[in-house]
C-alpha positions in Angstrom: 5.7 -4.9 8.1 4.4 -7.4 5.6 1.3 -9.4 5.6 0.2 -12.5 7.5 0.6 -15.7 5.5 -2.3 -16.9 3.5 -4.3 -19.6 5.3 -6.1 -20.4 2.0 -3.6 -22.0 -0.4 -6.2 -22.5 -3.2 -6.5 -20.1 -6.1 -9.4 -17.8 -6.5 -10.7 -20.2 -9.2 -10.6 -23.1 -6.8 -12.4 -20.9 -4.2 -15.0 -20.1 -6.8 -15.4 -23.9 -7.5 -15.9 -24.5 -3.8 -18.7 -21.9 -3.7 -20.3 -23.5 -6.8 -20.2 -27.0 -5.5 -21.3 -25.9 -2.0 -18.2 -27.2 -0.1 -16.9 -23.7 0.9 -18.2 -24.0 4.5 -16.3 -27.3 5.0 -13.1 -26.2 3.2 -12.7 -22.8 4.7 -13.2 -21.2 8.1 -14.2 -17.8 9.4 -11.0 -15.8 9.7 -9.1 -17.6 6.9 -7.2 -15.3 4.6 -6.1 -14.9 1.0 -3.7 -12.2 -0.1 -4.4 -9.8 -3.0 -1.8 -7.5 -4.6 -3.4 -4.0 -4.5 -0.5 -2.3 -6.3 0.8 0.8 -4.6 -1.7 0.2 -1.7 0.1 -3.0 -0.7 -0.5 -6.7 -0.5 -3.7 -7.0 1.5 -5.0 -10.2 3.1 -8.7 -10.6 2.6 -10.3 -12.4 5.5 -13.5 -14.5 5.6 -15.9 -12.5 7.8 -19.0 -14.6 7.3 -20.7 -17.4 5.5 -24.2 -16.9 4.1 -24.7 -13.6 6.1 -25.1 -11.0 3.4 -27.7 -10.8 0.6 -27.8 -9.2 -2.8 -30.4 -6.7 -4.0 -32.8 -9.5 -4.8 -32.5 -11.1 -1.3 -30.3 -14.0 -2.5 -27.7 -15.2 0.0 -24.0 -14.4 -0.7 -21.9 -17.4 0.2 -18.7 -15.7 1.5 -18.2 -12.2 2.9 -14.6 -10.9 2.9 -13.1 -8.0 4.8 -9.6 -6.6 4.5 -7.3 -7.6 7.4 -5.0 -4.6 6.9 -5.5 -0.9 6.1 -4.3 0.2 2.7 -0.9 2.0 2.5 -2.4 5.5 1.8 -4.8 7.2 4.1 -8.0 8.4 2.5 -10.6 10.8 3.9 -14.3 10.2 4.1 -15.0 13.5 2.4 -13.7 17.1 2.4 -15.0 17.7 5.9 -13.7 14.3 7.2 -17.3 13.5 8.4 -20.0 11.2 7.1 -22.2 14.2 6.3 -24.7 13.0 3.7 -24.0 9.4 4.6 -21.7 6.8 3.2 -23.6 6.6 -0.2 -22.8 10.3 -0.9 -19.2 10.1 0.4 -15.9 10.6 -1.4 -14.7 7.4 0.4 -17.4 5.3 -1.3 -16.1 6.5 -4.7 -12.5 5.8 -3.6 -13.3 2.3 -2.4 -15.2 1.5 -5.6 -12.1 2.5 -7.6 -10.1 -0.3 -5.9 -12.3 -2.9 -7.7 -10.2 -2.6 -10.8 -7.1 -3.7 -8.9 -8.5 -7.1 -8.0 -7.6 -10.2 -10.0 -10.0 -11.0 -12.8 -11.2 -14.3 -11.3 -11.9 -12.6 -8.0 -13.8 -9.8 -9.7 -15.9 -12.4 -11.5 -16.9 -13.9 -8.1 -18.0 -10.6 -6.5 -21.7 -10.0 -6.1 -23.0 -6.6 -4.9 -24.3 -6.8 -1.4 -27.2 -4.9 0.0 -25.7 -2.6 2.6 -27.3 -0.3 5.2 -25.6 2.9 6.4 -26.8 5.5 8.8 -27.0 9.2 7.8 -26.9 11.6 10.7 -27.0 14.8 8.5 -29.3 17.3 10.1 -32.0 15.8 12.4 -33.4 12.4 12.6 -31.0 9.6 11.6 -32.1 7.5 8.7 -30.9 4.2 7.3 -29.8 4.3 3.7 -29.5 1.1 1.7 -27.2 0.7 -1.3 -25.8 -2.2 -3.3 -22.0 -2.4 -2.9 -19.3 -4.5 -4.5 -16.6 -3.1 -2.1 -17.5 -1.2 1.0 -16.3 -0.1 4.5 -17.8 -2.2 7.3 -20.5 -0.5 9.4 -20.7 -0.1 13.1 -23.2 -2.9 13.4 -21.1 -5.3 11.3 -18.0 -4.7 13.6 -19.6 -4.1 17.1 -23.1 -5.6 16.8 -26.3 -4.1 18.2 -28.5 -1.4 16.8 -26.9 1.8 18.1 -26.3 2.8 14.5 -27.6 0.6 11.7 -30.8 -1.2 12.6 -30.3 -4.1 10.2 -27.6 -6.1 8.6 -25.2 -8.9 9.5 -22.8 -8.9 12.4 -19.3 -10.2 11.7 -18.6 -11.4 15.3 -16.5 -14.3 14.0 -13.6 -11.9 13.1 -14.5 -8.9 15.2 -15.1 -10.5 18.6 -13.1 -8.2 20.9 -11.2 -4.9 21.0 -8.0 -6.5 19.9 -9.6 -8.1 16.8 -10.8 -4.7 15.7 -7.3 -3.2 15.5 -6.1 -2.7 12.0 -2.6 -2.1 10.9 -1.5 0.0 7.9 0.3 -2.0 5.2 4.0 -1.2 5.0 4.3 0.2 8.5 2.8 -2.4 10.8 1.4 0.5 12.9 -2.0 0.3 14.4 -4.2 3.1 13.0 -7.7 4.5 13.1 -10.0 3.4 10.3 -13.3 4.6 8.9 -16.6 2.8 9.3 -19.5 3.2 6.9 -21.5 4.7 9.9 
C-alpha cells in the first residue's frame, strides 16, 4: 500500500541544477518519479509528465511538468454539488489543491512556476474555455486523453497517459484504484 520507489535519486536541489544547466532532458525521462511527503495525505510520487510542454503566463516554456502518480489519502469534492459548475477556477477543489503547496519541500516550492492552464466551463449554455495561472492543478481531459472534446488548447501528456491502464490512479494507503477528478 506504499509508493513506488523513486526513479530519481537526486535531491530537489540537484534537479533544480539540471534545469538551470539544461541537462534535465538527458538526466531524466518522462515517467520518472520523485517522492514527496504530503503529511497526512501520504507520501506521493510526483511523475515527470512532460518536458517543455507547459508555458507560464508570459509564454515562457516550463522545463518539467510533474503530475502525482497516486491519489491523496483523503477524498475531496469538486464543490458542494460535486460538479464543475462554474468551472475549475471557481471550484472548492482549486482552493483545496492550492492549499497543498505549503506541504511541499522548500526547494521544490522555489522551483515551481505557475503554468497557464485552460479549463472548460459548461455552466449554462455554450461551453467556454477559461485560462488561469496555476502552481498546482488537476489535469484536464485534454492533458490525459488528448483531442479537443473538452479543452481546445494545451499540452497532452501522452508519455505517461498512453492507455487506459496508465490512467488508473490508486489511493495512498489503500492501494485501491479509485475515480479521480479532472479539471474539465
